[in-house]
C-alpha positions in Angstrom: 5.5 176.3 -30.2 7.2 179.7 -29.7 6.5 181.9 -32.7 7.9 185.3 -33.7 5.3 187.3 -35.7 7.3 190.0 -37.5 5.4 193.0 -38.9 6.9 195.9 -40.8 3.9 198.2 -40.0 3.1 200.4 -37.0 1.0 198.8 -34.4 -0.5 202.1 -33.4 -1.7 203.0 -36.9 -3.3 199.6 -37.7 -4.2 198.5 -41.2 -5.3 195.2 -42.6 -2.0 193.5 -42.0 -1.8 194.6 -38.3 -5.4 193.5 -37.6 -4.6 190.1 -39.2 -1.5 189.6 -37.0 -3.4 190.7 -33.9 -6.2 188.2 -34.5 -3.7 185.4 -35.5 -1.7 186.0 -32.3 -4.8 185.6 -30.2 -5.9 182.4 -32.0 -2.4 180.9 -31.6 -2.3 181.7 -27.9 -5.7 180.1 -27.5 -4.4 177.0 -29.2 -1.6 176.7 -26.6 1.3 178.3 -28.6 3.5 181.2 -27.5 3.3 183.9 -30.1 5.3 187.1 -29.8 4.6 190.1 -32.0 7.7 192.1 -33.2 6.4 195.3 -34.7 7.1 199.1 -34.6 5.1 201.1 -32.0 4.6 204.9 -32.1 4.0 206.9 -28.9 1.2 209.5 -28.9 3.3 212.6 -29.1 3.8 215.6 -31.4 6.7 214.0 -33.3 4.5 211.0 -34.2 1.9 213.3 -35.6 4.4 215.2 -37.7 5.8 211.9 -39.0 2.3 210.7 -39.9 0.9 213.8 -41.5 -1.1 214.9 -38.5 -2.8 211.6 -37.9 -3.3 210.6 -34.2 -2.3 207.1 -33.1 -5.1 204.7 -32.3 -5.7 203.6 -28.7 -4.7 200.1 -29.8 -3.8 197.5 -27.0 -0.6 195.5 -27.5 -0.7 191.7 -27.0 1.1 189.9 -24.3 4.9 189.8 -24.9 4.8 192.5 -27.5 8.3 193.6 -28.7 8.4 197.3 -29.9 10.8 198.1 -32.7 10.5 201.9 -32.4 8.8 204.7 -34.4 7.6 204.6 -38.0 7.2 207.1 -40.8 4.1 207.4 -43.0 4.8 206.8 -46.7 2.4 206.9 -49.6 2.0 203.5 -51.2 -0.7 201.8 -53.3 -3.1 204.8 -52.9 -2.8 204.8 -49.1 -0.3 205.5 -46.4 2.0 202.7 -45.1 3.6 203.3 -41.7 7.1 201.7 -41.8 10.1 201.6 -39.4 13.1 202.9 -41.3 15.6 203.4 -38.6 18.8 201.3 -37.9 17.6 200.9 -34.3 14.5 199.0 -35.4 16.7 196.6 -37.4 19.1 196.1 -34.5 16.2 195.4 -32.0 14.7 192.9 -34.4 18.0 191.1 -34.9 18.7 190.9 -31.1 15.2 189.5 -30.4 15.4 186.9 -33.1 18.8 185.7 -31.8 17.9 185.6 -28.1 14.1 184.8 -28.2 14.4 181.1 -28.5 11.8 180.9 -31.3 10.8 177.7 -33.1 9.4 179.6 -36.1 9.6 183.2 -37.4 6.5 184.3 -39.3 7.4 187.3 -41.5 4.6 189.4 -42.9 5.1 191.2 -46.1 8.7 189.9 -46.5 9.6 192.5 -49.2 8.6 195.5 -47.2 11.4 197.7 -45.9 13.2 197.5 -43.5 12.1 195.2 -40.8 10.7 192.3 -42.8 13.3 192.7 -45.5 16.2 192.5 -43.0 14.7 189.5 -41.1 15.1 187.3 -44.2 18.8 187.5 -43.9 19.4 188.3 -40.2 17.4 185.4 -38.7 19.7 182.8 -37.0 20.7 179.9 -39.1 18.4 176.9 -38.5 15.4 179.0 -37.6 12.5 178.1 -40.0 11.1 181.1 -41.8 7.5 181.5 -43.0 6.4 184.4 -45.1 2.9 185.8 -45.7 2.3 187.9 -48.8 -0.6 190.3 -48.4 -0.4 192.6 -51.4 -1.6 192.5 -54.9 0.3 194.7 -57.4 1.0 194.7 -61.1 3.6 197.5 -60.9 6.7 196.3 -62.6 8.7 199.3 -61.4 8.4 198.7 -57.6 8.4 194.9 -57.8 11.2 194.8 -60.4 13.2 197.2 -58.2 12.9 194.8 -55.3 14.1 192.0 -57.5 17.0 194.1 -58.7 18.0 194.6 -55.0 18.0 190.9 -54.4 14.4 190.1 -53.3 14.3 186.7 -55.1 17.5 185.6 -53.4 16.3 186.7 -50.0 12.9 185.1 -50.4 14.6 181.8 -51.2 15.4 181.7 -47.5 11.7 181.1 -46.7 10.9 177.5 -45.7 7.2 178.1 -46.5 5.2 180.8 -48.3 1.7 181.9 -47.7 -0.5 184.2 -49.8 -3.8 185.6 -48.5 -5.5 185.3 -51.9 -4.9 184.2 -55.5 -4.4 187.8 -56.3 -1.5 188.1 -53.8 -0.1 184.8 -55.0 -0.2 186.1 -58.6 2.0 189.1 -57.6 4.5 186.9 -55.8 4.7 184.2 -58.5 4.9 186.9 -61.2 7.8 188.8 -59.8 9.5 186.5 -57.3 8.7 182.9 -58.1 8.2 180.1 -55.6 5.4 177.9 -54.2 2.5 179.4 -52.2 -0.3 178.1 -49.9 -3.4 180.2 -50.1 -4.6 181.0 -46.5 -7.0 183.9 -46.5 -7.5 186.5 -43.9 -9.8 185.5 -41.1 -12.9 186.9 -39.5 -14.4 186.6 -36.0 -17.8 185.0 -36.2 -19.1 184.9 -32.6 -19.6 188.6 -31.8 -20.7 189.4 -35.4 -23.2 186.5 -35.5 -24.8 187.7 -32.2 -25.2 191.1 -33.7 -26.7 189.7 -36.9 -29.1 187.5 -34.9 -30.1 190.5 -32.8 -30.9 192.6 -35.8 -32.5 189.8 -37.9 -36.1 190.8 -36.9 -35.4 194.5 -37.5 -33.9 193.7 -40.9 -36.9 191.6 -41.9 -39.3 194.3 -40.6 -37.5 197.0 -42.6 -37.8 195.3 -45.9 -40.2 197.9 -47.1 -38.1 200.8 -45.8 -35.3 202.6 -47.5 -32.3 200.6 -48.7 -29.6 200.9 -46.1 -26.2 201.0 -47.8 -22.9 200.9 -45.9 -19.4 201.9 -46.9 -16.4 201.0 -44.7 -13.0 202.2 -45.8 -10.4 205.0 -45.8 -11.4 208.3 -47.6 -8.7 207.7 -50.3 -9.3 207.7 -54.0 -8.4 204.0 -54.4 -11.3 202.9 -52.3 -13.8 204.4 -54.9 -15.8 206.6 -52.6 -16.4 209.3 -55.3 -17.9 206.5 -57.5 -20.2 205.4 -54.8 -21.4 208.9 -54.1 -22.2 209.5 -57.8 -24.1 206.2 -57.9 -26.0 207.1 -54.7 -27.0 210.5 -56.0 -28.6 208.8 -59.0 -30.1 206.0 -57.0 -32.0 208.1 -54.5 -33.9 209.8 -57.4 -35.6 206.4 -58.0 -35.9 204.6 -54.6 -35.7 205.5 -51.0 -32.1 204.9 -49.8 -29.6 205.9 -47.1 -25.8 205.7 -47.2 -23.8 205.4 -44.1 -20.0 205.9 -44.3 -17.7 204.4 -41.7 -14.1 205.8 -42.0 -14.7 209.1 -43.9 -15.8 212.0 -41.8 -18.1 214.9 -42.8 -15.1 217.0 -43.8 -13.9 214.2 -46.2 -17.3 213.9 -47.9 -18.4 217.5 -48.2 -16.2 218.4 -51.2 -17.4 215.3 -53.1 -21.1 215.8 -52.6 -23.4 218.0 -54.6 -26.4 217.1 -52.3 -25.8 215.5 -48.9 -29.4 214.1 -48.5 -29.4 210.6 -47.1 -25.6 210.5 -46.5 -24.4 209.9 -42.9 -20.6 210.2 -42.4 -19.6 208.6 -39.1 -15.9 209.0 -39.3 -13.7 206.5 -37.4 -15.7 204.3 -35.1 -15.0 201.5 -32.6 -15.0 197.8 -33.7 -18.3 197.3 -31.8 -19.9 200.2 -33.6 -18.6 199.0 -37.0 -20.1 195.5 -36.3 -23.4 197.1 -35.4 -23.5 199.1 -38.6 -22.7 196.0 -40.6 -25.6 194.1 -39.0 -28.0 197.0 -39.6 -27.1 197.4 -43.3 -29.0 195.9 -46.1 -25.9 195.8 -48.3 -22.2 196.7 -48.0 -20.7 198.5 -50.9 -17.0 198.1 -51.7 -16.3 200.1 -54.9 -12.5 200.0 -54.8 -10.8 200.8 -58.0 -7.7 198.7 -57.7 -4.9 197.4 -55.4 -7.0 195.1 -53.2 -5.5 191.7 -52.5 -8.4 190.4 -50.4 -10.9 192.8 -48.8 -11.3 192.0 -45.1 -14.3 194.2 -44.9 -16.1 191.7 -47.3 -15.7 188.8 -44.9 -16.7 191.0 -42.0 -19.9 191.8 -43.9 -20.5 188.1 -44.5 -20.1 187.4 -40.8 -22.9 189.9 -40.1 -25.1 188.2 -42.7 -24.9 191.3 -45.0 -24.6 190.8 -48.8 -22.0 192.7 -50.7 -21.8 194.7 -53.9 -18.1 195.0 -54.8 -15.9 196.0 -57.7 -15.0 193.2 -60.1 -11.3 193.3 -59.3 -8.7 190.7 -58.3 -8.8 190.1 -54.6 -12.5 190.9 -54.3 -13.2 188.2 -56.9 -11.6 185.7 -54.6 -14.2 186.4 -51.9 -17.5 187.3 -53.5 -19.4 184.7 -55.4 -21.4 186.4 -58.1 -25.2 186.4 -57.5 -24.8 184.0 -54.5 -23.5 186.1 -51.6 -23.1 189.4 -53.5 -22.7 191.2 -56.9 -19.6 192.3 -58.7 -19.7 195.4 -60.9 -17.1 196.9 -63.2 -14.6 199.0 -61.2 -15.2 202.8 -61.6 -18.6 202.3 -63.3 -21.0 204.4 -61.2 -24.0 203.6 -63.4 -23.5 199.8 -63.1 -23.1 200.3 -59.4 -26.4 202.3 -59.2 -28.2 199.6 -61.3 -27.0 196.8 -59.0 -28.1 198.7 -55.9 -31.5 199.4 -57.4 -31.9 195.7 -58.3 -31.3 194.6 -54.7 -33.5 197.3 -53.4 -36.4 196.1 -55.5 -35.9 192.4 -54.7 -35.9 191.9 -50.9 -36.3 188.1 -51.2 -33.1 187.9 -53.3 -31.4 190.1 -50.8 -32.3 187.9 -47.9 -31.1 184.8 -49.9 -27.8 186.5 -50.4 -27.6 187.4 -46.7 -28.1 183.8 -45.7 -25.5 182.6 -48.3 -23.1 185.3 -47.0 -23.4 184.1 -43.4 -22.6 180.5 -44.5 -19.7 181.7 -46.6 -18.2 183.4 -43.6 -17.5 179.9 -42.0 -14.7 179.5 -44.6 -12.9 182.5 -43.2 -13.5 181.8 -39.5 -10.3 182.4 -37.5 -10.1 178.9 -35.9 -9.9 177.4 -39.4 -7.4 180.1 -40.6 -5.2 179.7 -37.6 -5.1 175.9 -38.1 -4.1 176.3 -41.7 -1.3 178.7 -40.7 -0.2 176.2 -38.1 0.0 173.6 -40.8 2.4 175.8 -42.7 4.5 176.2 -39.6 4.6 172.4 -39.3 5.6 172.2 -43.0 8.5 174.6 -42.4 9.7 172.7 -39.3 9.5 169.5 -41.3 12.0 170.7 -44.0 15.2 168.7 -43.7 18.7 169.9 -44.0 20.3 170.5 -47.4 22.9 168.1 -48.8 26.4 168.9 -47.7 28.6 170.7 -50.1 27.5 172.9 -52.9 23.8 172.5 -52.3 24.2 173.6 -48.6 26.2 176.6 -49.7 23.5 177.6 -52.2 20.7 177.3 -49.7 22.7 179.2 -47.1 23.3 182.2 -49.4 19.8 182.2 -51.0 20.9 180.8 -54.4 18.5 177.8 -53.9 15.2 177.6 -52.1 15.3 176.7 -48.4 12.2 174.4 -48.8 14.6 172.1 -50.7 12.0 171.8 -53.6 13.0 172.4 -57.2 13.0 176.1 -57.8 10.1 177.9 -59.5 11.3 181.0 -61.2 9.4 184.2 -61.7 7.4 184.1 -64.9 4.9 186.1 -67.0 1.3 185.1 -66.0 -2.1 185.9 -67.6 -3.5 189.1 -66.2 -6.2 188.8 -63.4 -7.7 192.1 -64.5 -11.1 191.8 -66.2 -10.9 191.8 -70.0 -11.9 195.2 -71.5 -14.5 194.7 -74.2 -13.4 196.7 -77.2 -13.8 196.6 -80.9 -10.0 196.2 -81.5 -8.5 192.9 -82.1 -5.0 191.8 -80.9 -3.3 193.0 -84.0 -4.8 196.5 -83.8 -4.0 196.6 -80.0 -0.4 195.8 -80.8 -0.3 198.4 -83.5 -1.7 201.0 -81.2 0.8 200.3 -78.5 3.7 200.3 -80.9 2.3 203.6 -82.4 2.2 205.2 -78.9 5.8 204.1 -78.2 6.9 205.3 -81.6 5.3 208.7 -81.1 6.8 209.1 -77.6 10.2 208.3 -78.9 9.8 210.6 -81.9 8.6 213.5 -79.6 11.6 213.0 -77.3 14.0 212.9 -80.3 12.5 216.1 -81.8 12.7 217.9 -78.4 16.4 217.0 -78.1 17.0 218.0 -81.7 15.2 221.3 -81.2 17.2 222.1 -78.0 20.5 221.2 -79.7 19.6 223.4 -82.7 18.3 226.4 -80.7 20.9 226.2 -77.9 19.9 226.1 -74.3 22.4 228.8 -73.4 20.8 231.3 -75.8 17.3 230.6 -74.3 18.7 231.1 -70.7 20.5 234.3 -71.8 17.2 235.7 -73.2 15.4 234.8 -69.9 18.1 236.5 -67.8 18.1 239.6 -69.9 14.4 240.3 -69.3 13.2 243.3 -67.4 11.9 242.4 -63.9 9.7 245.5 -63.6 7.9 244.8 -66.8 7.5 241.2 -65.9 5.8 242.2 -62.6 3.6 244.7 -64.5 2.6 241.9 -66.9 1.8 239.6 -64.0 -0.4 242.3 -62.4 -2.3 242.9 -65.6 -2.9 239.1 -65.9 -4.2 239.0 -62.3 -6.5 241.9 -63.1 -7.9 240.1 -66.1 -8.9 237.2 -63.9 -10.8 239.6 -61.7 -12.5 241.1 -64.8 -13.5 237.6 -65.9 -15.1 237.1 -62.4 -17.1 240.3 -62.8 -18.3 239.2 -66.2 -19.5 235.9 -64.9 -21.2 237.6 -62.0 -23.2 239.7 -64.4 -24.3 236.5 -66.2 -25.1 234.6 -63.0 -27.1 237.4 -61.5 -29.9 236.9 -64.1 -29.7 233.1 -64.1 -32.6 231.2 -62.4 -30.5 229.8 -59.5 -32.1 228.8 -56.2 -30.3 231.7 -54.5 -29.1 234.9 -56.2 -25.4 234.7 -56.9 -23.1 237.1 -55.2 -20.0 238.7 -56.7 -17.9 236.7 -54.3 -19.3 233.4 -55.6 -18.3 234.2 -59.2 -14.8 235.4 -58.2 -14.2 232.3 -56.1 -15.3 230.0 -58.8 -13.3 231.9 -61.5 -10.0 231.8 -59.4 -10.3 228.2 -58.5 -11.2 227.3 -62.1 -8.1 229.0 -63.4 -6.0 227.1 -60.9 -7.4 223.8 -61.9 -7.1 224.6 -65.6 -3.4 225.2 -65.0 -2.8 222.0 -63.1 -5.2 219.4 -64.7 -5.3 217.9 -68.2 -8.1 218.6 -70.7 -10.4 221.5 -69.8 -11.3 220.3 -66.3 -11.0 223.9 -64.9 -14.4 224.6 -66.4 -16.5 222.0 -64.5 -14.5 222.7 -61.4 -15.5 226.4 -61.3 -19.1 225.4 -62.0 -19.0 222.9 -59.1 -17.6 225.6 -56.7 -20.3 228.1 -57.6 -23.1 225.5 -57.4 -21.8 224.4 -54.0 -21.8 228.0 -52.8 -25.3 228.7 -54.1 -26.9 225.7 -52.4 -29.0 222.8 -53.8 -26.0 222.0 -55.9 -27.6 219.1 -57.8 -30.4 221.4 -59.1 -28.1 224.4 -59.5 -25.2 222.9 -61.3 -26.9 222.6 -64.8 -28.0 226.2 -64.6 -24.5 227.3 -63.7 -23.0 225.3 -66.5 -25.5 227.0 -68.8 -24.3 230.5 -67.8 -20.8 229.5 -69.0 -22.1 229.3 -72.5 -22.5 233.1 -72.5 -18.9 233.5 -71.5 -17.8 231.1 -74.2 -19.7 233.2 -76.8 -17.9 236.4 -75.6 -14.6 234.5 -75.8 -15.4 233.7 -79.4 -16.1 237.4 -80.1 -12.8 238.3 -78.4 -10.9 235.9 -80.6 -12.5 237.5 -83.7 -11.3 240.9 -82.5 -7.8 239.6 -81.9 -7.9 238.1 -85.4 -8.9 241.4 -86.9 -6.1 243.1 -85.0 -3.6 240.8 -86.7 -4.7 242.3 -90.0 -3.3 245.6 -89.0 0.1 244.2 -89.9 -0.7 242.4 -93.1 2.8 242.8 -94.6 4.1 240.4 -92.1 1.8 237.5 -93.1 4.0 236.4 -96.0 1.1 235.6 -98.2 -0.7 233.3 -95.8 -3.9 235.3 -95.9 -6.2 232.4 -96.6 -5.1 230.4 -93.5 -5.4 233.5 -91.3 -8.8 234.4 -92.6 -10.0 230.9 -92.0 -8.7 230.9 -88.4 -10.4 234.2 -87.7 -13.7 233.2 -89.2 -13.7 229.8 -87.4 -15.0 231.3 -84.1 -17.8 233.0 -86.0 -18.7 229.7 -87.6 -18.9 228.0 -84.2 -21.2 230.8 -83.0 -23.6 230.4 -86.0 -23.7 226.6 -85.4 -24.6 227.1 -81.7 -27.4 229.5 -82.6 -28.9 227.6 -85.5 -28.3 223.9 -84.6 -31.5 223.6 -82.4 -33.5 224.7 -85.4 -31.8 222.4 -87.9 -31.9 219.3 -85.7 -35.4 217.7 -85.9 -37.6 217.5 -82.8 -38.4 213.9 -83.4 -36.0 211.6 -85.1 -37.4 209.5 -87.9 -35.3 206.3 -87.7 -35.9 202.6 -87.2 -32.9 202.6 -84.8 -34.0 203.3 -81.2 -30.5 204.2 -80.3 -30.2 206.7 -83.1 -33.5 208.3 -82.1 -32.4 208.7 -78.5 -29.0 210.1 -79.7 -30.7 212.8 -81.9 -33.2 213.7 -79.2 -30.5 214.0 -76.6 -28.3 216.1 -79.0 -31.2 218.5 -79.7 -31.9 218.8 -75.9 -28.3 219.6 -75.3 -28.2 222.2 -78.0 -31.3 223.9 -76.7 -29.7 224.1 -73.2 -26.6 225.6 -74.8 -28.7 228.3 -76.5 -30.6 228.8 -73.2 -27.3 229.8 -71.7 -27.4 232.9 -73.7 -30.4 234.3 -71.8 -28.3 237.0 -70.3 -28.6 238.9 -73.6 -32.3 239.4 -72.9 -31.3 241.8 -70.2 -29.5 244.8 -71.8 -27.9 246.2 -68.7 -26.4 242.8 -67.5 -25.5 241.9 -71.0 -23.5 245.2 -71.4 -21.8 244.6 -68.1 -20.9 241.1 -69.0 -19.7 242.0 -72.4 -17.6 244.9 -71.2 -16.0 243.0 -68.4 -15.2 239.9 -70.5 -13.8 241.8 -73.4 -11.9 244.0 -70.9 -10.4 240.9 -69.4 -9.1 239.9 -72.9 -7.8 243.5 -73.4 -5.8 243.2 -70.1 -4.3 239.9 -71.2 -3.5 241.5 -74.6 -1.6 244.3 -72.8 0.1 241.8 -70.5 1.4 240.0 -73.6 2.7 243.3 -75.0 4.5 244.2 -71.7 6.2 240.8 -71.7 7.4 241.4 -75.3 8.8 244.7 -74.1 10.4 242.9 -71.1 12.4 240.8 -73.5 13.2 243.7 -75.8 11.1 242.2 -78.6 8.9 245.3 -79.1 11.3 246.5 -81.8 10.3 243.5 -83.9 6.8 242.9 -82.8 4.0 245.5 -82.3 0.7 245.4 -80.5 -0.7 243.4 -83.4 2.0 240.7 -82.8 0.9 240.5 -79.1 -2.7 239.9 -80.4 -1.4 237.2 -82.7 0.4 235.4 -79.8 -2.7 235.6 -77.6 -4.8 234.3 -80.4 -2.5 231.4 -81.1 -2.1 230.2 -77.6 -5.8 230.2 -76.9 -6.8 228.5 -80.2 -4.2 225.7 -79.5 -5.6 225.4 -75.9 -9.1 224.4 -77.0 -8.3 220.8 -76.2 -5.1 221.0 -74.2 -2.9 217.9 -74.5 -1.1 218.5 -71.2 -1.8 220.5 -68.0 -1.5 224.2 -68.9 -0.8 222.9 -72.5 2.9 222.9 -71.7 5.0 222.4 -74.9 2.2 223.2 -77.3 2.0 226.7 -75.7 5.6 227.4 -76.4 5.4 225.9 -79.9 2.5 228.3 -80.7 4.6 231.3 -79.5 7.6 230.2 -81.6 5.4 229.6 -84.7 4.0 233.2 -84.5 7.0 235.1 -83.4 9.7 233.3 -85.4 7.5 232.4 -88.4 5.6 235.6 -88.9 7.7 238.3 -87.2 11.2 236.8 -87.8 12.2 236.9 -84.1 15.1 234.5 -83.4 13.9 231.0 -82.2 15.7 231.2 -78.8 14.1 234.6 -78.0 10.7 233.3 -79.2 11.0 230.2 -77.0 12.1 232.3 -74.0 9.0 234.5 -74.5 6.8 231.4 -74.6 8.3 230.2 -71.3 7.9 233.5 -69.6 4.3 234.0 -70.8 3.3 230.6 -69.6 5.1 231.1 -66.3 3.2 234.4 -65.8 -0.1 232.6 -66.5 0.7 229.8 -64.1 1.8 232.3 -61.4 -1.5 234.1 -61.9 -3.4 230.9 -61.4 -1.5 230.1 -58.2 -1.7 233.7 -56.8 -5.4 233.9 -57.4 -6.4 230.3 -56.9 -4.6 229.1 -53.8 -6.1 231.8 -51.4 -9.6 231.0 -52.9 -9.1 227.3 -52.2 -8.0 228.1 -48.6 -11.0 230.4 -48.2 -13.3 227.7 -49.5 -12.0 225.2 -47.0 -10.9 222.8 -49.8 -7.7 221.3 -51.0 -6.5 220.9 -54.5 -7.0 217.2 -54.2 -10.7 217.7 -53.0 -11.5 219.8 -56.1 -9.7 217.4 -58.4 -11.6 214.4 -57.1 -15.0 216.1 -57.4 -14.1 217.4 -60.9 -12.8 214.0 -62.2 -16.1 212.5 -61.0 -18.4 215.3 -62.0 -20.1 213.5 -64.9 -23.7 213.0 -63.8 -25.1 209.5 -63.5 -28.7 208.9 -64.7 -30.5 205.7 -64.2 -33.1 204.7 -66.8 -36.7 205.0 -65.6 -38.3 201.9 -64.1 -41.4 200.3 -65.7 -44.6 201.7 -64.5 -45.4 198.7 -62.3 -42.1 198.9 -60.5 -42.5 202.7 -60.1 -45.9 202.1 -58.4 -44.3 199.5 -56.1 -41.6 202.0 -55.1 -44.2 204.7 -54.4 -46.1 202.4 -52.0 -42.9 201.8 -49.9 
């Protein structure tokens, strides 16, 4: 049988689909068939590296009879990069080969992927049986619905047989495209892996009392869950001896994500032989992917090496791993649950060995000879399809209006979700009300925004922006940048007396401040604060020990910020006549920071040391609350050192003064200084900072402008268009400051914005509960 294996993905940047086709072609050839791979192929040159974001092509041999379809371009998809051929020449080469190749069957992988597979559904010669394999799992209605809108269902009707690599992949295909699917999983080679596993069996048994050897194989992309695994490992090694080997990520990929690299070995990209060796040596493979996995070939590779698996409980992985038989499934993204599962297997070597034996038996199901035979059965099924009835039915089949398998059509339909149910307190009615409420609020917000723009007049806002003075704008920007430097000096004064492992340098505080400002401007919530603490802890060394101390020093800065807000509030009273009788609300807003300060100082005294309650959970909550409050108050230790306290106070309040003057210069730039004095600038700065305590959006966009309009238009009777223009300019200056100061700091730190975001989003510490004394003694003996 002469078979065309059509792939839309680059052969020189191999992913799971390419490896699947390579192994399938070899098995089909061994069985006496004539497979020919039709796939894009990238040469190793500078253009290829530019098209694929600097990545170098792999030295990947092509099978006999390989037909190259030209270059590809790297496109982001599903949390990774897909390398697809998008040129007309690739399509023309494919069409010519399918017409002249004399094939008995065309096997199209990922039939919906552009442009090679997509085109082959319609350009294949009439009478050539088509088989399609669906490799992807996706719940995205936008991309899948878009494909249907462009005719995917009609094109897929031309397939004589359909294969899905898992129930998860079949779910996606049935949900969005309809049709019938045979489940034929990805295969795995047993022979070489089994030999490696046998060779290492004695070493594995002999090392049962050694450290737990954990292995991760995958790309260093967020979807693969590496930050989750690193957090779990940092918690695990505090309780048991363990090592973590990473295949795929290099040291440069892992460094930004780790507070402490002890026990972590990043090997980067390795050969297949080295990967098999690492699988055989490992006690457990960890696959903490967050989403988007249709099968998980690395799981079956681990099974072939007799290595049990701990994987995320997500569709695709759930099709491979049998809970508590050949592996464990933990909630996706739950670092604590992952650490618990790893500790369980570390403490139960007999259970681990039983899982390893079950995993090796399970690998037989995925052996390539079995998989190739099932694929061949699908070819025979496609060849056995008869011809459609003459007339209307033949016309409908030829044009994709009826399925080519001549079976009654199965339309796309809504299916029950494969995602694990989230255990919440809300019932179906409350969930429905919540969703409707979110939709209603979104629509109401959009309507109000459109109404406000129509009332204010976009033209008037633009006119106010264009009328501003460039020189004063630049001066305001310079003052804002200077205020960031002053904040860095204030933090240095506080860090210099903190009990860190290494004495902080001025440069450490400035780098952390600048990067923190940049992350605050580009991330939701207040993630700039932990990001600057992480940067400084990383620079000081022993980051895991240093981070809590660094976080404590930020309490002193927060205290000084509360004092600055009080001063701004007092400055607003200098123009009492403009308050229109709203003295009570203003006094309350000014006194609020003082109230917070009093609570911080007195709370550790008011909260009891030992909670008197029958509820163990409540006792633990109260004890934890008091411990946190004590740590917060300990962050004020700089005020025990008069000289450093004076420096910190002067620099921090000076930073606020510079921002105040910047706000005043920007008012002058728009010509608003005739209506608003220095006190008005203080009122604006007060309002935008109070509303940013819990920002709803990155940089608090929208709320920021609303605060400016409320102060300037409400209290100082500035026209709404001019007030809105001022809010836009002030925020633009703040964001420009963040970029000007933060980007060079990131470059100097050797980090990318994505690196800091990943580490910050996964900064919450994971703490495993203590083991019982008997188990702790057993661990100490190991």
